[in-house]
C-alpha positions in Angstrom: 0.0 0.0 0.0 2.7 2.4 1.0 4.7 1.7 -2.2 1.6 2.5 -4.3 1.1 5.8 -2.4 4.7 6.8 -2.9 4.5 6.0 -6.6 1.4 8.1 -7.0 2.9 10.9 -4.9 6.0 11.0 -7.2 3.8 11.1 -10.3 1.7 14.0 -8.9 4.9 15.9 -8.0 6.1 15.5 -11.6 2.7 16.7 -12.8 2.8 19.7 -10.4 6.2 20.7 -11.8 4.9 20.4 -15.4 1.8 22.5 -14.5 4.1 25.2 -12.9 6.1 25.3 -16.1 3.0 25.7 -18.2 1.7 28.4 -15.9 4.8 30.4 -16.3 4.5 30.1 -20.1 0.9 31.2 -20.0 1.7 34.2 -17.8 4.6 35.2 -20.0 2.5 35.0 -23.1 -0.5 36.9 -21.6 -2.8 33.9 -21.6 -4.5 34.7 -18.3 -7.5 32.3 -18.9 -5.1 29.4 -19.5 -3.1 30.4 -16.5 -6.2 30.4 -14.3 -7.2 26.9 -15.5 -3.7 25.6 -14.8 -3.8 27.2 -11.3 -7.1 25.3 -10.6 -5.5 22.1 -11.8 -2.5 22.7 -9.6 -4.7 23.2 -6.6 -6.4 19.8 -7.3 -3.0 18.1 -7.5 -1.8 19.7 -4.3 -5.0 18.6 -2.6 -4.4 15.0 -3.6 -0.7 15.3 -2.5 -1.8 16.4 0.9 -4.3 13.4 1.1 -1.5 11.0 0.0 0.9 12.4 2.6 -1.7 12.0 5.3 -2.3 8.4 4.3 1.4 7.7 4.4 1.7 9.3 7.8 -1.2 7.2 9.1 0.4 4.0 7.8 3.7 4.9 9.5 1.8 5.4 12.9 0.2 2.0 12.5 3.5 0.2 12.1 
């Protein structure tokens, strides 16, 4: 279970980095609507990362 969570966590971190790069490009090119959509997507990724970290922490306490 923990290995699956760690794998998903790494994939989401990579995704967040990619979103940040796209947001910078949108902001630079004056595409504020695209930047706002990217920001919302990033918020969803961060929310999931927090949930995964909470689960990992809970698993560690059980052991």
